[in-house]
N, C-alpha and C positions, 0 to 999 in steps of 0.2 A: 328531737335531742338536744340539747344542749354540747356544743362543742366541747365547754369547758370540761365535762364529765370522760374525755376520750378516755384520758388515762385509766379512769375508774375501770371502760367497760374493759380494757384490756386488762387491765390486772383481775378483774373476775374469771377473763377467759383463761387466763396460766393456772388459777387457780383450782379450775374445775380440770385442767389438765394434769396439774399436779395429784388430786385428787382420783380421779381415775387410775392413773398410774400405780397410785398407793393402794387403793384397793385391790388392784390386781397380783399384784406382790402378796397379798395380807390370801391371797388362794394359795400359795404354797408354803411348806413347811420353813418355820423361821423360830430362831431362838425367841425365848421369851420375853429377852429387852428390846432386841428390834420389832418382834409384833406391837410392846407397848409404846415402843418410839410411833410406829406409824398410824396406831390409832391417836396419839397426841397428835398429832402433825394432820389428822383427821378432822378430831376436833376444833383444833386453831382453823383451820380453813372455813369450817363450816361457822365458826365465829365469826371469821372476818368477812365472809360473804354475809351473814347478817344484817354486821353494821352496814356493807358498804349499799346494802338495799335499802337501807333505812335512811343513807344518803341522798341516793335516789329516789326515792318517794313512794316505795313499793314497800308497803305495809305485810301484805299478804305473801310476799315472796320471805321476807323476815321471817315472819311466823311458821312459816314452811320451814327456812333455815334454820332456826331453834328447835324443832322439834326431832331434827336430823342432829344437831347438835348434843341434843338429851340422850340420845340414843350413844352418841360416841362415849359420853358422859357416864354413862353406866358401864360401857365396855372398860372405860380407863379403871374406874373405880374396881373393875373386877365382878362386875354382879351379871356381863353376860361377856361369853366365851365365843372370837371370831370362829365361825364356822363359813362353809361354801354357800350356805341357806341365807344368812345372815347376811353375807358381803353381797349375796347376786339382789336381795333386796335393798339394802344401801346402793347398790349401783344403779340401779333403779330410780331411787330416791334422789342421785344426785343428778341421772338426768334426766329427770322431768324437772329440775330446777335450771338445768342449763338449756334445754330445750325452753321452759318460760322464759328466761332472759333473753336467750335470741328474738325469740316474738316480740317482747318488750321494745327491744333494739330497733326492731322494726315499726315499731309503731301501734302493735297491736294491744286491746286492751290488758288489762291484767287480771288473772284466772281467779277466783275467789279462793281455791283450795288447790295449790301447784299436788298434793300427794294423796289427793282425791283417790287413786285405783291402790293405794300402799295401805289405805286404812286399817282395813283387818290384819294384814303381818305386820305391820307396825303398833298395831294394839295389842299383840298377842305378845310381842316383844317386852313390851312396858309393863303387861302384867306378870308375864314371866319374871321379869327383873325385881319385881317387889319385894323388900326384904319381909320374912317372916316374924308372923307376930312376937313383941316382944323388944324387936329394933335389931340393930346389927352391934358386934362385940368390935368391941376397940381394944387392940392388944400393943397400944404406942406406950403401956407402963413398962412392957418387958424390954428396951431400950432402955440402954445404959448412958443416959444423959441427964443431965443438971432438970428442975423442974423449969425454971426457966424457957432452956430450949425445949422442952417436952410441949409449954404450952404455946409456943410459937407456930406450932406444925399444922400446917392448915386440914381442912377436912380432905382434902385429895389426897393429901400427903399420910394422914391417918390412916385412911381406908387403904391405900396400897400396902403399906408396910403391915398390917391387918392380915392381908391378902396374901403376901409375899410368905409371913410365917406361916400360914394355915397349909400354903403348899409345900412347905419342906426349907423356904429359900434363906439362909442366914442374910444377916443385915451388918454391913460392915461400914465402918467409918475412918476418912481419911483428914488428919488436920494439917492446913500449912499456912504458913505464914506468908504474905509475898510483897515483894517492893512496890511502893506507891506507883512509879513509874512504869511497871509494865504489870501491875497486878490483872486487868481484865483477860490479857494475850496470855499472860499464865494460867488463870484461873478456865480459861476456856480451853487450855490446852489438857487439864487437868480430868474436866469432864468430860472432854473428848476419850481420854484414854478409860476412862470408868465406864461410858458409855459403851464402848466395843467389849469389856469384859463383862458386863452385866445391866443393871438397867440403875440410872441415878434419881433417885427419890427426891432429893434438896439439898441445897445449898443453904447453909449457914452459917452467918455472920459473929465471929467471936473475938471479944476482947483480944488485943495481941498480947503478946507475954511479956511480963514486963524486961525494960531493957533492949526491947527488940521493938525497931522502926518497918513499921508495914500494916497491911490488912490482911488481919484473920479469919479462914474461915473453914466450917466443917461440912466434909461431902459426905453425903451420907449415900449408899448402892448398896444394890440388891446383889450380890455374884456369891457361888460356892466358894470360893477363897479367894486372899489378895495378897499379890507377892510386891512389896515395896517397892524392889528393885526394876519392876514392870513401867512404874509411873510418868517416868522419865522427869525425876524433881531434881531439879540445880539445886547448887549449895547451899544450905542452910533452910531449903524454904519446905522440906517435909520435917514437919515434928510430932508424926507418930500414927499409925494404925491401929485401928483396935475392932476386935467382935462385937459390934452393938446390943445385938441381939440372936440368940443360939436356938431356931427351932425346935432342937432336941428337948429344951426346957420347956416347953409347950405340954400343959396338961393334956393327957390323952381325950378327955372328954370334950375339949375345945377344937380337938383337929377335925378338919373337914367341917366346921361348923356349918361355913358358909359358903356353899357348894357353888361352881362357877355354873348358870343356866347353859346348855347346851342345847340347840337346835338340832331335832331329831338326823343323825345322820348316819350309813353305812359304815357298822363298827369296823376296823380296820384288821387284817391277818395278822394274827399273832407272830407269825415267822417272819412279815414282812422286816425287809432292812429299813436301817436309818437311812434318811435322805443324804445325799451328797451335797457337799457343796452350797453349804448354808454358810448364808453370809455375817458377814463378822462383826457387822455393826451396823446400825440406822443409817438408810441411803442419806446421802451430804445433799443438802439444796443447792441448786444455781443459783446464780446471782444472776439476775434477769436486768437488763439495761435498759429504760424506753427511748426510743428515738423517733420525733415525731417523722410521720413520711412524705411528710414534703421535704425535709432536709436529705432523708437518704434518698428522695429523687433528685434534688441537687448534686451530692455528691456522685451521683451516676453517669448525669450530664454532664459534670465537668471530669471523668475520668474520660467518658467516650471524646470528649475535644480533645485533652489528652493524647488520646489513643491514635485521633486522624493525624495530628503533629505528628507521632512519633511514625504513621506509614507514611505522610509527605515526606520525611528524613530519609526512612527507608527508600523511597521511589529516587529519590536524588542520588544516593549512594550508589545505588544500582546503577545510575546512568552515567555514575564517574569510572574513570577509567584507573587503572593503574593499581597498585599492592596495596598504595597507601589507606585504600578505602575499607580493607578487611577488618582492620579493628575494629573503627567505630560501628561497622556492618555487626560485628561480633557482639558489640554492647549494648546497641539498636533492639539485637534477638533478645538481650538476656531482659531489656528492658519493655520487652511487647510481650515477652513469657510472666513477667511480675505482675504487667497489668491487668492479662488476662487471668490470674490469680486472684487479684483485687475483685475483678468485676465477680467472679464466681462467688466469692465471698459475701460480698453484698447480695448478691442473689439468694445464696443459701440462709439471709440473717430474715428473708419475706418466707423462705419455706419450711415446711415439717411434714413428717414423711407419711404416708397414706395410712399408716397402721395407727396416728391417733382417730383415724375415723372408724375403721374396722374395732377397736376399743370400744367407740361408742355404739354401733351396734348389738355387741355381743353379749352383754346382759340383757338387751330389750329381748332378744331371741331365747334367752335362754329362760325368760320368763314367760314370754308368750310360750311357749314347749308348753311347759307345764301347768299353764291355765288352761290350753288349750287340747291337753291330754296328745299333742301329739309330738312325739319325739323326734328330733332333728339331729342331724351332724353338720355342725355348720364350719365349712373350711375358708383359709383365708388365704389369699397369694398375689403377689406381689406389693406388701406393705412395706419392703424398704423403698420404695420409689417419693417423691416427693413431690407434693404441692403447694400452691400458695397461702398462707395461713389466711390470708382476705377470703377465699375460695374453699377452703373449708368448712366456716361457720355458713355459706351461704347453700353448700350440699349435705349439711347434716340433716336436715329434716326433710328433701326430697330421698334420699338413701332410707331413713327409717321408715318412712311409708310404702317404700319399694318392699322394703323387706318384709313391713306387716302383711301389704297383700299378698307377697308371695306362703306367707304362713297360712293365712287366710283362707285365699280361695284356691292355691296352687296347690300345698301339701295336703291330700288325705289323709284322712283318721285311719289310725292302724289295721283296722276290720275293713278298710274300703282298700286299702294297699295290698294286703296280705291276697283277697279276692282276685286281685289281678295279677298273682302272683311275682308280687313286689317284697322287699325286704319291708320290716314295720317300720322300722326306722326311716326317715325322709331324710333327702339331703339337700344342703341348700352349702351352694360355692358363691364365692364372692372374688373376683381376681380381677386387679388392674396392673397395665401393662403401658407402656409408652411406643405412642408412633408420632416419632418427628417430634414436632409440637406439641401435638394431642396426648390426653391420657385416656384410657379407654377403661370402662369398668364394665363388665360382664357379669352378671347376677341370675346366677342359674337354678335353678331345680327340679327335681324329676319326681313333680308331682302329675296334675292330670291335666293340665295346659290351659289354655284359655279355649270355653266353650265357644264356637265360631258358631254355632246354630243359634245360640241364646243371645247372641251379643246382633244378630243381624235382626232377629226377630226382635229386639228391646231398639232397636235402632230405625227398623219398618213403625214403629208402636209410638216411636217419639219422633217423627218425624224426620228423619236426619236421612234415612233412604229409603230409596221408592222399591213396593212389593212388586216382582216377579224379574228384577234387573239381576244381574247377575255380578256380586262382590266378590274380590279378590279378598285372599286372604291379608295382604299389607294393609287394604282397606279396613277392613275389620278388626284386626289388630290395633289400628290407629284411631281408629273411633274411641277405643277405650278413653282415649287421650281427653275427650270433649269436656268440656264444662259440665256438669247435673249428670253424667253418663254414669249409670251403673245399675249389675244385671241382681243384686241381691234385694229380696222382697220384703228383708227387714233389717232395719239399721241395729248394731251392735258398738259395743266399744270400740270395736276395730275398723268395721268397715259400713260401709250399706247407708253411707249419707250422701253420695255422690258427688265430694269434695274430695281433691287431693291428687289424682293423676294429671287434671287438667293444671292443678298448680306445679307438679312437677314436671312436666312438659315447659311451662312459662318460665320456670327457674333455669332449667338447661338451657333453652335457647337464650336468654335473656345473657347468660354467660357465652354467646355463641356457640352455642354446645350441639347438638343433635342428639335424640333419645329413637332406638329402634325396638321392635318389640318382633317376636318370634314366639312360635310353639309348635309340639306335636302331641294331637290326643293320646292321652293317658305315658307320654314319654316324659312331659315336662317343659318348660317357656325361658324363654332368653331374654333379658331386657340389658341393651347395650348403650352404653352412656359416651359419648365421643364430647368432652372437654376441651379446649385450648388454652395452652398458659401462653399469658402475655408476654412473657419471659423463660429463654431455657437455653440454656451452654449444650450446643450440639457439637458431636464430633463430627467431622465432614470431608471428605475428597472437593477439593477445589480445581473445577475445571474452566475453560472458556470459551464461545460459544459467538460469534458473530459480534468479535469485539465487547463483548459482555461476560463478567464473571458468574459464577454459579456453584453451590456447595451442595455433595449428593452426601447425607449423611450415612457413615460409614458401616450403619447396621444391615445395609438393603445391598453393600457394596460386595459383590462375588467375586471380582476379579478386575483388574485391569488389565490390557493387551494392547501392542499398537500392528496394524496390519504390514504386510510387505508392501499393498500395493495400495492406491486408494479407494476407499470402499464407499456407495453410495446405498443410501435407503432402500431398505427391502432386499440386498445384497444378503448372503448368508457367511457367516462366519465361522472358522473352525477354532474352538475351546475345548482342549484338553479331547480333544475326540469326539465333542459333541457338536451337530451343526445347528447355529443359533441363529435367529434372525435378525439382523440390524437395521435400527430405523436412527435417523441424525436425532439430536435435541432439536437441534433449531424446527425441523417437523413438527415435533411435538408439541411446539410450546407456539405454533404458527407464524417463525420466523421465516425469512427467506432462505431457501432451499443453500446449501453449500456446495462446491464444486466437487468434492471431494474430502474423505478425512480419513488419518490414517490410524487416530486413535480412539479404542472405547472402550465402556465400561461398564461391566455385563451387571446386571440388576436383577435381583428376586428379593423374594418373598422372604420377611423373618424366617419361617417356618419351614425347616429342612426338608420338608416333602415337597416343597412348592418350585423342585426343579423344573417341569413344564412349562410353568409362566417365565422362566427367564429368557431377558432381552437384551442384546449389546446395543449400547446408546452410544453414539456417533459425535464424536468431540474434537473440536480444532486441537487443544492444547491440554496437557494434566500440566497444574498448577502446583501439588504438592497436598499434603493433609495439614488439618489443624482443627483447631477449636475454635468456634465462634460464638458470641453470646447474640442469640436469634430473638427478633421481635416481631412483634407481630403491626403490620402496618396497616393504614385504613385502607391504600390504593389496591393491597392485596384483597380486596374482600371479595371481588369477585375473579380471581386469577387462576386457573386451574392449571393445576400440576405445581403451584408454588404456594409454600407455606409461612415463609417469614422472610426477613432479608437483616443483613448485618452490615454496620456502617464498616468500611473499607479505606486506603488510600484512594482505591482508584474510582472511588464510586462504591454504590450497593452492591452487596454479594448475596445473591439471591437464591434461594435455601429452597430446594426443589421437595414434592412429598412426595417419597419412592412409589407408595401404592398409588396414587394420580398419576405419576409419571408412568407404570407399568401399563395402565389404562390407556392413557393416551398414545402410546407408541402404538400396542397392540390394535388400537382403533385407526390409526395411523397407516398401520400394515394390511391392514384389510382393504381400504380405498383403496390404495394401491393395486391389490389382486382384483377389485373389482373396476379397475381403471384399462389397467390390462388385459 
């Protein structure tokens, strides 16, 4: 793709993020004016996407975006009311566009119809929203406005006025005269205040009163009442307020003449309390500043150079004697904290919350659950963790495929679940957790599990496995990741083509990650993805061994302790009444054995129940604690126990992988026992 369009791609991604957030907010109870603002934002978003698709040369995408734009237009004109079913259909439509655009960016051919799977629901919505025979009623004549102003109203403004009056909402008018120098800022202020009190319908220019210098406007808004004092007008700005149209004057025969279309939903309980904590106004749009990645990387590199100079100066101060170094040392410590904060801020500019990935999955699960007749309880955990924005785009498609497979192959139909003594509603849990520099995703379902016998038979049929040999569960699970492998006898819209799982594996491994599958018959399955982050800020305990600095992530440090005498690998140490084995960090990493160590760090897994695998790790010196900017380094690709490095004044500080280090320590201790 032409790199000159990089900003266009990036803006499309941001628009999809905003659309997902807005659609999610529409599932919660909102005041009418907030809901209307949400629909207007979505209408503008799809209109912008349509134009960008035309700019990029994708006519089918543009046509699909136009169709969704038509639905949002029907909603903003009051012809369709927002319901969960309607929002889910629109979420599925936006997801189809987003997935399609991601494919186009990777060079895939453009599909003929992005919304093929949504033809029926979208067609039903458009049919239901058609006006009744005889056309629609226009009630703008009820507005107490001059004829020239009435004629200037757009079709949308006429539709909104009519819908609001029919629903019983008064139309208010605010007339202002604003100075030339600040009219744009002051007009925006009035608009925001009215937007918080109700729905701002239109801003109409007027002739300034005789003898006044400035620009005059009529702001037309729908709200029950209007308090002039709440508008925040400055001296002489407010010319007056007026009730432009009173719905109580509407003839009875016209009331509710244009009913809003509602997609079937369960009726709420009559005694249900009103929702609390409703938002006071439309969500404020966040300004997005685009910055080329190479400029960000150059800034990061320069900051690293400054950090190295700081570390060198700090080392010289430590070598200097006398009290004169105390003040400079304090200043350098403050500089160190400030530089790390800037580095963390730069890193966060690259990051997005995992929750944004979860929000792409949720509407698809709801749609598939409904279409397949498999009720599923979907839960997420770890949405506050962060991953790199570029990684998010590459993970979306593999995740969607894995979730589709879990619903199609894993979760059983309600009748089958009941026959096996399970709840009628299936369970799908997706969790994210951080292990040092790695993000771990677990996708669990409580379905039937992988059919290993069928997988083995299929593998033999395809010539991948040999008949008569014993094949481990791990080998059979991995077989499902081979290109072209499927156990489905027929192709469906969801699966059976034999493509997808190998693409998932390729995509995960291309990011330096790993995929692991396991299952238990009739109990469910687990798919675990481990993805390394190229950068991360990690809180570490800094130690020294064999003249080299190491960092141990604090999340795995149980205790730091010093012994009364020199300790050696294989010794037992007493920690809070527990006798733990001690192994030197050098021995774990294959470095020369120390002559004895008095300091040790108790390592343990993050799970509270993992006390039985705690190990005392011997070190030469405890240097302190601090946060380090961790980077993946090419020379660490095959270094067991090391997950990254951070540039320091003394050289590279190597950050150990706690889980791998526990395994290395236990293996080293077992070798000692075997040699004894």
